[in-house]
C-alpha positions as CSV (number, residue, x, y, z in Angstrom):
1,M,-20.9,-3.2,5.3
2,P,-22.1,-0.8,2.5
3,N,-22.9,-2.1,-0.9
4,L,-19.9,-2.5,-3.1
5,T,-19.7,-0.5,-6.3
6,Y,-16.6,-1.8,-7.9
7,D,-16.4,-5.0,-10.0
8,F,-13.0,-6.7,-10.0
9,A,-14.2,-10.0,-11.4
10,G,-11.5,-11.6,-13.5
11,R,-8.8,-9.4,-12.0
12,T,-5.9,-10.5,-9.9
13,A,-4.4,-8.4,-7.1
14,I,-1.4,-8.6,-4.8
15,V,-1.5,-6.6,-1.6
16,T,1.6,-6.4,0.5
17,G,1.6,-5.9,4.3
18,A,-1.7,-7.6,4.2
19,A,-1.7,-9.6,7.4
20,R,-3.4,-6.9,9.4
21,G,-4.3,-3.2,9.4
22,L,-4.8,-1.3,6.2
23,G,-3.3,-4.0,4.1
24,L,-5.9,-6.5,5.3
25,E,-8.7,-4.0,4.6
26,F,-7.4,-3.4,1.1
27,A,-7.4,-7.1,0.5
28,R,-10.8,-7.6,2.0
29,L,-12.4,-5.0,-0.3
30,F,-10.8,-6.4,-3.5
31,H,-11.8,-9.9,-2.5
32,R,-15.4,-8.8,-1.8
33,S,-15.4,-7.1,-5.2
34,G,-14.6,-10.2,-7.0
35,A,-10.8,-10.1,-7.5
36,K,-8.6,-13.1,-6.9
37,V,-6.4,-11.7,-4.1
38,F,-3.0,-12.7,-2.9
39,L,-2.3,-11.4,0.6
40,V,1.4,-11.0,1.1
41,D,3.3,-10.4,4.3
42,V,6.7,-11.3,5.8
43,D,4.9,-13.0,8.8
44,A,3.9,-16.4,7.3
45,D,1.6,-17.4,10.2
46,E,-0.3,-14.1,10.3
47,V,-0.7,-13.9,6.6
48,A,-2.0,-17.5,6.4
49,R,-4.5,-16.6,9.2
50,A,-5.7,-13.5,7.4
51,A,-6.0,-15.3,4.0
52,D,-8.0,-18.1,5.6
53,E,-10.3,-15.5,7.2
54,L,-11.1,-14.0,3.8
55,G,-11.0,-17.3,1.9
56,A,-8.3,-15.9,-0.3
57,D,-4.7,-16.8,-1.1
58,G,-1.8,-16.0,1.3
59,A,1.9,-15.8,0.6
60,A,4.9,-15.2,2.8
61,C,7.4,-12.8,1.1
62,D,10.2,-10.5,2.2
63,V,9.9,-7.4,0.0
64,T,13.5,-6.5,0.7
65,S,14.5,-9.6,-1.4
66,T,14.5,-9.3,-5.2
67,E,14.5,-13.1,-5.5
68,A,11.6,-13.5,-3.2
69,V,9.5,-10.8,-4.9
70,E,10.2,-12.2,-8.4
71,A,9.2,-15.6,-7.2
72,L,6.0,-14.2,-5.8
73,V,5.0,-12.6,-9.1
74,D,5.8,-15.9,-10.9
75,R,3.7,-17.8,-8.4
76,V,0.7,-15.5,-8.8
77,T,0.8,-15.3,-12.6
78,T,1.2,-19.1,-12.8
79,A,-1.8,-19.6,-10.4
80,A,-4.1,-16.9,-11.8
81,G,-2.9,-16.5,-15.4
82,R,-2.5,-12.8,-15.0
83,L,-1.8,-9.9,-12.6
84,D,-3.7,-6.7,-12.7
85,I,-3.3,-4.8,-9.5
86,I,-0.5,-4.4,-7.0
87,V,-0.9,-2.5,-3.7
88,N,2.5,-1.6,-2.2
89,N,1.6,-1.3,1.5
90,A,4.4,-3.2,3.3
91,G,6.1,-1.1,5.9
92,I,7.9,-1.0,9.3
93,L,8.7,1.6,11.9
94,R,12.1,2.2,13.6
95,D,11.3,5.6,15.2
96,R,14.1,7.5,16.7
97,R,15.4,11.1,16.6
98,L,17.9,11.3,13.9
99,W,21.0,11.7,16.0
100,K,20.1,8.4,17.7
101,L,19.2,6.7,14.5
102,S,21.5,3.9,13.5
103,D,22.6,3.0,9.9
104,E,20.6,-0.2,10.3
105,E,17.4,1.5,11.4
106,W,17.7,4.0,8.5
107,A,18.3,1.3,5.9
108,E,15.7,-1.2,7.2
109,V,12.8,1.3,6.9
110,L,13.8,2.6,3.5
111,D,14.4,-1.0,2.2
112,V,10.9,-2.2,3.2
113,H,8.8,0.9,2.3
114,L,10.7,2.3,-0.7
115,G,12.7,-0.7,-1.8
116,G,9.7,-3.0,-1.5
117,T,7.6,-0.7,-3.6
118,F,10.3,-0.6,-6.3
119,R,10.9,-4.3,-6.3
120,L,7.3,-5.4,-6.7
121,T,6.5,-2.8,-9.2
122,R,9.5,-3.7,-11.3
123,A,8.7,-7.4,-11.1
124,A,5.1,-6.7,-12.3
125,V,6.1,-4.6,-15.3
126,P,6.8,-7.5,-17.8
127,V,3.3,-8.9,-17.0
128,F,1.7,-5.5,-17.3
129,R,3.4,-4.7,-20.5
130,E,2.3,-8.0,-22.1
131,Q,-1.3,-7.4,-20.9
132,R,-1.2,-3.7,-21.9
133,Y,-2.9,-3.2,-18.5
134,G,-2.0,-2.7,-14.9
135,R,-2.8,-0.7,-11.7
136,V,-0.2,0.2,-9.2
137,I,-1.3,1.7,-5.8
138,N,1.4,2.9,-3.5
139,V,0.9,3.8,0.1
140,T,2.7,7.0,1.2
141,S,2.1,9.3,4.1
142,Y,1.5,12.9,5.3
143,T,4.9,12.5,7.0
144,G,6.5,12.2,3.6
145,L,5.5,15.7,2.8
146,R,5.6,17.5,6.2
147,G,8.0,15.4,8.3
148,N,7.5,14.2,11.9
149,V,9.7,14.2,14.9
150,G,11.5,10.8,15.3
151,Q,10.7,9.6,11.8
152,A,13.5,10.8,9.5
153,N,13.8,7.3,8.0
154,Y,10.0,6.9,7.6
155,G,9.6,10.4,6.2
156,A,12.4,9.9,3.7
157,A,10.9,6.6,2.6
158,K,7.4,7.9,2.1
159,A,8.7,11.0,0.3
160,G,10.7,8.7,-2.0
161,I,7.5,6.7,-2.7
162,I,5.9,10.0,-4.0
163,G,8.8,10.6,-6.4
164,F,8.8,6.9,-7.5
165,T,5.0,7.1,-8.1
166,K,5.3,10.1,-10.4
167,T,8.2,8.7,-12.3
168,A,6.8,5.3,-12.8
169,A,3.5,6.8,-13.9
170,K,5.3,8.6,-16.7
171,E,7.4,5.5,-17.7
172,L,4.5,3.0,-17.7
173,A,1.7,5.1,-19.2
174,S,2.3,3.9,-22.7
175,F,1.7,0.3,-21.6
176,G,-1.8,1.1,-20.3
177,V,-0.5,1.1,-16.7
178,T,-1.5,3.7,-14.1
179,V,0.5,4.4,-11.0
180,N,-1.0,6.3,-8.1
181,A,-0.6,6.7,-4.4
182,I,-2.8,7.3,-1.4
183,S,-1.8,9.2,1.7
184,P,-3.9,7.8,4.6
185,N,-4.9,9.0,8.0
186,A,-6.6,6.1,9.6
187,E,-7.1,4.1,12.8
188,T,-4.1,1.8,13.1
189,R,-2.1,0.2,15.9
190,M,0.2,3.2,15.8
191,I,-2.8,5.5,16.4
192,D,-4.2,3.2,19.1
193,A,-1.0,3.5,21.0
194,I,-1.2,7.3,21.3
195,P,-2.2,8.5,24.8
196,G,-5.7,9.9,25.1
197,E,-4.9,13.6,25.6
198,K,-2.4,13.6,22.7
199,R,-4.9,11.8,20.5
200,Q,-7.5,14.5,21.2
201,E,-5.0,17.1,20.1
202,L,-4.3,15.3,16.9
203,E,-8.0,14.8,16.1
204,A,-8.6,18.5,16.7
205,A,-6.1,19.3,14.0
206,I,-8.1,17.2,11.5
207,P,-10.8,19.3,9.8
208,L,-13.2,16.3,9.8
209,G,-12.4,15.8,13.5
210,R,-11.6,12.1,13.4
211,F,-9.2,9.4,12.1
212,A,-10.8,7.4,9.3
213,A,-11.8,3.8,9.6
214,P,-9.4,1.5,7.6
215,R,-12.2,0.6,5.2
216,E,-12.3,4.2,4.1
217,M,-8.7,3.9,2.9
218,A,-9.6,0.6,1.1
219,A,-12.3,2.5,-0.8
220,A,-9.8,5.0,-2.1
221,A,-7.4,2.2,-3.2
222,A,-10.3,0.4,-4.9
223,F,-11.2,3.6,-6.8
224,L,-7.7,4.1,-8.1
225,A,-7.6,0.4,-9.2
226,S,-10.9,0.6,-10.9
227,E,-11.8,1.0,-14.6
228,E,-13.4,4.3,-13.7
229,A,-10.0,5.7,-12.7
230,G,-8.3,4.7,-15.9
231,Y,-7.4,8.3,-16.8
232,I,-5.8,9.1,-13.5
233,T,-2.1,8.5,-13.0
234,G,0.8,10.0,-11.1
235,V,-1.6,11.3,-8.4
236,V,-1.0,11.3,-4.7
237,L,-4.5,11.2,-3.2
238,P,-4.8,12.5,0.4
239,V,-7.3,10.4,2.2
240,D,-6.7,12.3,5.5
241,G,-9.8,14.2,6.6
242,G,-8.3,17.5,5.4
243,I,-5.2,17.5,7.6
244,S,-3.0,18.2,4.6
245,I,-5.0,21.3,3.5
């Protein structure tokens, strides 16, 4: 593990979709950098296991529920006394070509990705306004810009997150809050499931020739949440090895 360069001592962070994958790596880096981190996931058992692994706090929460999200923010601010950083990473896949896509599969994906991003950000705003400080990091996707076969719902949700990020950045700037997004291209369970030959084709299309390690995505999120990035807002940062060039 390389030396950490960010200092989040005294800061409190919520990371959604944190039971595994990129979310867990985001939480791990914030925790190692001194933040009080609350790992959040809909899977209560898995998020408890992940939180125990880090020695951090875990919370089960369904980000499609306004009541649950507001209760989460209340719990965190009561326990920590403040809330500084939120990472909206929760997401699901319901891949299917659009003529086979059901209303439920469409709505579920948008409600978790885009709806969850909206609900947690909205719930955090009163805290951020009172503090005159906040960092919002949203996780979008190359698919939100370029599309992908079988992912009309996912692509629409991720494109929506880009529009939400830019609008929220304008609305919250006067309160000392920055809102940014990252567009990752990393090793995940979805990538692991791709057959070898197809994976080679995908890697060949990436100028840097590989998928990133999840910790490289965490480094980007940490930068955008840092004091050093205080003059950056409304940005969608491609952390994708150049595939979006």
